[in-house]
C-alpha positions in Angstrom: 43.7 -12.4 -29.8 40.8 -14.6 -30.7 40.0 -15.0 -27.1 40.0 -11.2 -26.6 37.5 -10.9 -29.5 35.2 -13.3 -27.7 35.2 -11.2 -24.6 33.5 -8.2 -26.4 29.8 -8.4 -26.2 29.1 -5.4 -28.4 28.2 -7.5 -31.4 25.7 -9.4 -29.4 23.4 -6.4 -28.9 20.1 -6.9 -30.6 19.9 -5.7 -34.2 16.5 -7.1 -34.9 13.5 -7.5 -32.6 9.8 -8.1 -32.9 8.6 -6.2 -29.8 9.6 -2.7 -28.8 8.3 0.1 -26.6 9.5 2.9 -24.3 8.5 3.7 -20.7 9.7 6.0 -17.9 12.6 4.8 -15.8 10.8 5.5 -12.6 7.7 3.4 -13.6 9.8 0.6 -14.8 11.9 0.4 -11.6 8.9 0.7 -9.3 7.1 -2.1 -11.1 10.1 -4.4 -11.1 10.7 -3.7 -7.4 7.1 -4.7 -6.7 7.4 -7.8 -8.8 10.6 -9.1 -7.1 8.9 -9.1 -3.7 6.5 -11.7 -5.0 8.4 -13.8 -7.5 11.7 -13.3 -9.4 10.3 -14.8 -12.5 7.8 -12.4 -14.2 5.5 -13.2 -17.1 4.7 -10.6 -19.7 1.8 -11.0 -22.1 2.1 -8.6 -25.0 -1.2 -7.9 -26.9 -2.4 -5.3 -29.3 -4.3 -3.5 -26.5 -1.4 -3.5 -24.0 0.8 -5.4 -21.7 -0.4 -7.7 -18.9 2.2 -8.8 -16.3 1.2 -11.4 -13.7 2.7 -14.0 -11.4 2.0 -15.6 -8.0 4.3 -16.4 -5.1 5.8 -19.8 -4.6 3.6 -20.5 -1.6 0.4 -19.5 -3.5 -0.3 -16.8 -1.0 0.0 -13.8 -3.3 -1.0 -13.1 -6.9 -0.6 -9.9 -8.8 -1.6 -8.4 -12.1 -0.3 -5.2 -13.7 -2.3 -4.1 -16.7 -0.5 -1.5 -18.9 -2.6 -0.1 -21.8 -0.8 0.3 -25.0 -1.0 4.1 -24.9 0.6 4.3 -21.4 3.9 3.5 -23.0 5.6 5.1 -26.0 6.1 3.7 -29.5 4.4 0.4 -28.7 5.0 -2.1 -31.4 4.6 -5.8 -31.0 4.0 -6.9 -34.6 0.8 -8.8 -34.3 -1.6 -6.6 -36.1 -2.0 -8.9 -39.1 -0.9 -12.2 -37.7 -2.2 -14.7 -35.2 0.4 -15.7 -32.6 -0.2 -19.2 -31.3 1.8 -20.4 -28.4 2.4 -24.1 -28.9 3.4 -24.8 -25.4 0.4 -23.1 -24.1 -2.3 -24.3 -26.5 -0.7 -27.3 -28.2 -3.0 -28.9 -30.8 -5.6 -26.0 -30.7 -4.6 -24.1 -33.8 -8.2 -23.1 -34.3 -8.1 -21.1 -31.1 -4.8 -19.2 -31.5 -4.1 -16.5 -28.9 -3.1 -13.1 -30.2 -0.3 -12.5 -27.8 3.4 -13.1 -27.2 4.6 -14.6 -24.0 7.8 -13.4 -22.4 9.1 -14.9 -19.1 12.3 -13.5 -17.6 14.1 -13.6 -14.3 14.6 -10.1 -12.8 16.9 -10.7 -9.8 20.1 -9.4 -11.4 18.2 -7.2 -13.9 16.9 -4.8 -11.2 20.4 -4.1 -9.7 21.8 -3.6 -13.3 19.1 -1.2 -14.2 19.4 0.7 -10.9 23.0 1.5 -11.7 22.3 3.6 -14.8 18.6 4.2 -15.3 17.5 7.8 -14.8 14.1 7.9 -13.2 13.0 11.0 -15.1 14.1 9.7 -18.5 12.6 7.0 -20.7 14.0 3.5 -21.1 14.0 1.7 -24.5 12.9 -1.9 -24.3 13.4 -4.3 -27.2 12.6 -8.0 -27.3 13.5 -10.7 -29.8 11.2 -13.7 -29.2 12.3 -15.5 -32.4 16.1 -15.8 -32.6 18.0 -14.5 -29.5 15.1 -15.0 -27.1 16.2 -11.9 -25.2 14.7 -8.8 -23.5 17.1 -5.8 -23.8 16.9 -2.4 -21.9 18.8 0.7 -23.1 19.2 4.1 -21.4 22.0 6.6 -20.7 24.3 5.0 -23.4 24.1 1.7 -21.5 22.3 -1.6 -22.4 21.6 -4.6 -20.3 19.7 -7.8 -21.2 18.3 -11.0 -19.8 17.5 -14.2 -21.6 13.9 -15.4 -21.9 12.8 -18.6 -20.1 10.4 -21.2 -21.4 7.0 -19.9 -20.1 5.1 -23.2 -20.3 5.5 -24.3 -16.6 4.7 -20.9 -15.3 1.6 -20.7 -17.4 0.4 -24.0 -15.9 0.7 -22.5 -12.5 -0.9 -19.1 -13.0 -3.1 -19.4 -16.1 -6.3 -20.1 -14.1 -5.7 -17.5 -11.3 -7.6 -14.6 -12.9 -10.7 -16.7 -13.2 -10.3 -18.1 -9.7 -10.2 -14.5 -8.5 -13.3 -13.6 -10.6 -15.2 -16.6 -9.2 -14.1 -15.6 -5.7 -15.4 -12.1 -6.1 -18.6 -13.2 -7.7 -19.7 -15.7 -5.0 -23.2 -14.7 -3.9 -24.1 -14.6 -0.2 -20.6 -13.7 0.9 -20.5 -10.3 2.7 -18.0 -7.9 1.2 -16.7 -4.6 2.4 -15.1 -2.2 -0.1 -13.2 0.9 1.0 -11.1 3.4 -0.9 -8.3 5.1 1.0 -5.3 7.4 0.4 -1.9 5.7 -0.5 -0.4 7.1 2.7 -2.8 4.9 4.6 -1.4 1.8 3.0 2.1 3.0 3.9 1.0 3.5 7.5 -0.7 0.1 7.7 2.5 -1.6 6.6 4.4 0.1 9.4 2.3 -1.7 12.0 4.1 -5.0 11.3 7.4 -6.4 12.7 10.4 -4.1 13.0 13.2 -6.6 13.5 14.3 -10.1 13.2 13.0 -11.0 16.7 9.5 -10.0 15.9 6.9 -12.3 17.4 4.3 -14.2 15.4 1.7 -11.8 16.7 3.6 -8.9 15.3 3.8 -10.4 11.8 0.0 -11.1 11.7 -2.3 -8.3 10.7 -6.0 -8.2 11.5 -8.1 -6.0 9.1 -11.6 -5.1 10.0 -14.3 -3.0 8.1 -17.0 -2.1 10.6 -20.2 0.0 9.7 -20.3 3.3 11.6 -16.7 2.8 12.8 -14.4 2.5 9.8 -11.3 0.7 8.8 -9.4 -0.8 11.8 -6.1 -2.6 11.5 -4.4 -4.4 14.5 -1.1 -6.0 15.0 0.5 -7.6 18.1 -0.9 -9.3 21.2 -1.7 -8.7 24.8 1.9 -7.8 25.8 2.3 -5.2 23.1 0.3 -4.1 20.1 -0.7 -1.5 17.7 -4.0 -0.3 16.2 -4.5 1.9 13.2 -8.0 3.3 12.6 -9.6 5.5 10.0 -13.1 6.4 11.3 -16.2 7.0 9.2 -17.7 10.2 10.4 -20.7 10.1 8.1 -21.3 6.7 6.6 -21.8 7.1 2.9 -24.0 4.5 1.4 -22.3 4.7 -2.0 -22.2 1.3 -3.7 -19.1 -0.5 -4.7 -19.7 0.1 -8.4 -19.3 3.9 -7.7 -15.9 3.2 -6.2 -14.8 1.1 -9.2 -16.2 3.7 -11.6 -14.3 6.5 -9.9 -11.1 4.4 -10.3 -11.9 3.6 -13.9 -12.3 -0.1 -13.2 -15.5 -0.2 -15.3 -18.9 -0.5 -13.6 -20.1 -3.2 -11.3 -17.6 -4.8 -9.0 -18.7 -8.4 -9.8 -19.7 -8.0 -13.4 -16.6 -5.9 -14.1 -14.4 -8.7 -12.7 -16.0 -11.4 -14.8 -16.1 -9.4 -18.0 -12.8 -7.6 -17.7 -10.4 -10.0 -15.9 -11.9 -13.2 -17.4 -12.1 -11.5 -20.8 -8.5 -10.4 -20.5 -7.5 -14.0 -20.1 -9.5 -15.5 -22.9 -12.3 -16.9 -20.7 -10.3 -19.8 -19.3 -12.0 -22.5 -17.3 -12.8 -21.7 -13.7 -11.1 -24.0 -11.2 -11.9 -24.3 -7.5 -10.3 -22.0 -4.9 -7.9 -24.5 -3.4 -5.0 -23.1 -5.4 -5.3 -19.9 -3.5 -4.2 -20.9 -0.2 0.9 11.7 5.6 3.1 12.6 5.3 4.5 11.2 8.5 4.1 13.8 11.2 7.6 14.7 12.2 6.9 18.0 13.7 7.5 18.4 17.4 4.5 18.8 19.6 4.9 22.2 21.2 3.1 22.7 24.5 3.9 25.8 26.5 5.3 24.7 29.9 4.0 27.2 32.4 5.9 27.1 35.7 4.0 28.3 38.8 5.9 29.7 41.8 4.4 29.5 45.2 5.3 32.2 47.7 5.6 30.6 51.2 7.3 33.5 52.8 5.7 36.2 55.0 7.3 39.2 53.3 4.3 41.4 53.9 4.0 40.8 57.6 4.8 43.6 60.1 8.0 42.9 61.9 7.0 45.3 64.8 4.1 43.3 66.2 5.4 43.6 69.8 4.8 47.4 69.8 1.0 47.0 70.1 -1.2 45.8 72.8 -2.4 42.2 73.2 -5.7 42.8 71.4 -4.0 44.9 68.7 -1.5 42.1 68.3 -4.3 39.5 68.0 -6.1 41.8 65.5 -2.9 42.2 63.4 -2.4 38.5 63.4 -6.0 37.9 62.1 -5.5 40.6 59.4 -2.2 39.0 58.4 -4.0 35.6 58.2 -6.8 37.1 56.0 -4.2 38.9 53.9 -2.3 35.7 53.4 -5.5 33.7 52.6 -6.4 36.4 50.0 -3.0 36.2 48.5 -3.2 32.5 48.2 -6.7 32.7 46.8 -5.5 35.1 44.1 -2.6 32.8 43.3 -4.9 29.8 43.2 -7.2 31.6 40.8 -4.3 32.6 38.7 -3.0 29.1 38.6 -6.4 27.8 37.6 -6.6 30.4 34.8 -3.1 29.4 33.7 -4.1 25.7 33.7 -7.3 26.4 31.8 -5.4 28.5 29.3 -2.8 25.7 28.9 -5.6 23.1 28.5 -7.2 25.3 25.8 -3.9 25.6 24.0 -3.3 21.9 24.2 -6.8 21.1 23.0 -6.3 23.5 20.1 -3.0 21.8 19.2 -4.7 18.3 19.4 -7.6 19.5 17.2 -5.1 20.7 14.6 -3.2 17.4 14.7 -6.5 15.5 14.5 -7.5 17.6 11.5 -4.2 16.9 9.8 -4.4 13.2 10.5 -7.9 13.2 8.9 -6.5 14.9 5.9 -3.7 12.3 5.6 -5.8 9.3 6.4 -9.4 9.3 5.4 -12.0 7.0 3.9 -12.7 8.3 0.4 -15.4 5.8 -0.5 -17.2 3.4 1.8 -19.4 0.4 1.0 -19.7 -1.7 4.1 -23.1 -3.0 5.2 -21.9 -5.5 7.9 -18.6 -6.3 9.6 -16.0 -8.2 7.6 -12.5 -9.1 8.7 -9.5 -11.1 7.7 -6.1 -12.1 9.0 -3.1 -11.7 6.7 0.6 -11.8 6.9 1.9 -8.2 7.1 4.9 -8.7 4.8 2.6 -10.0 2.1 1.0 -6.6 1.9 4.3 -4.6 2.0 5.2 -5.1 -1.8 2.3 -2.8 -2.8 4.1 0.2 -1.4 6.9 -0.4 -3.9 4.6 0.8 -6.7 4.6 4.3 -5.3 1.2 5.1 -6.8 -0.4 8.4 -5.9 -4.1 7.6 -6.6 -6.6 6.2 -4.1 -6.3 2.5 -3.2 -9.4 0.2 -3.2 -9.4 -2.6 -0.6 -11.9 -5.5 -0.8 -12.4 -7.6 2.3 -14.4 -10.8 2.6 -14.2 -12.6 6.0 -11.6 -15.4 5.9 -11.2 -15.1 2.1 -8.4 -13.5 0.0 -8.1 -9.7 0.4 -7.9 -7.8 -2.9 -6.1 -4.5 -3.4 -6.4 -2.4 -6.6 -4.8 0.9 -7.6 -4.1 3.0 -10.6 -0.4 3.4 -10.3 0.1 5.9 -13.2 -2.2 7.1 -16.0 -4.6 4.1 -16.8 -2.1 1.4 -15.6 -3.6 -0.7 -12.9 -2.2 -3.0 -10.3 -4.1 -5.8 -8.5 -2.7 -7.8 -5.6 -4.5 -10.6 -3.8 -3.4 -12.0 -0.5 -4.7 -15.3 0.9 -6.0 -15.2 4.4 -3.9 -16.6 7.2 -5.3 -19.2 9.5 -5.5 -18.1 13.1 -3.5 -20.5 15.3 -1.6 -20.7 18.6 -2.4 -19.2 21.9 -2.3 -15.5 22.5 0.4 -14.2 24.8 
């Protein structure tokens, strides 16, 4: 009987907690799905002004940040209004410089499948965290609760703590050409479809070459000489709008460089800057309908007079000439008719193509453009794919510097922003 009592976990549900908030089930699941593609251990930094989630991949190729303002979640309470929270593992011996935040590191591998079994995307999820006694993060919705234990964050902090300032330094380097473009979310989805489609995908298929070219637009290539794919969004009328206008439109403050230094570095308490060695439309599914006009050729002599032999030789010759002329005229009329049919068919086809081209431009278009000289970078296609998991509907900003990390930024809901950086891939090997 005692053993049976031990099997019940009801009494282990949190009764006291020091962090609590509520967010939509859909937003929570989308964010966790994105995170798991990069690292299964995710660090949360809870502060008075909001939640910062960040982590990098084990191979140092990807780094992400998700910044959730306090008012983008409901009932945000982290209990640090009147107290300074110092993390001893993180700032041991520096009590005069306490950080007003609470660090929570959890593993999300099993958590995502558990949440997916009962979370309703259109309803909120209650999240409670006890950082003092149980060291647990608990999620409740639909009369069901699941939890995961916290992990000591000290080792993870050592790995990622300098990343924001490394990125800020990377973006602030003078003399390095940068191309900044803003596109529709559907364009990112389409770009991700250019990569490998099976286990036998070649190395060329997994590599993606991204170019921003003045007067031409955004061009993404995948593949090699034997087979390949190119996705292009042209720039019809180059708009010399500066990068700060793009970031301002997206609510990322003002200047692309100064914003990064002030905002990102400020977010992370002005940590020391290290060198960069740590960083390594809808789909058209409608059928194309082209009218198939079949032309019939009359090779018979149905109009010829069968009683030719009743006339004299001259008359017979004259009748033959008339028949020839008549046949020529008939063929001429048929030829003109066929030409007209072909021209009409070509006009119909051109109209259809124009409509499709217009639809494509509506689905895939450059919304903002700040590219003054060609910039390009190789990346691994599957390193970009996690961004689609966020399912954001606002424009996506892409920053490209030749042979340097690519940076992608989007507001995924309300004022919540996501940033993903991907280190460039070194070009190697012979082309097929």
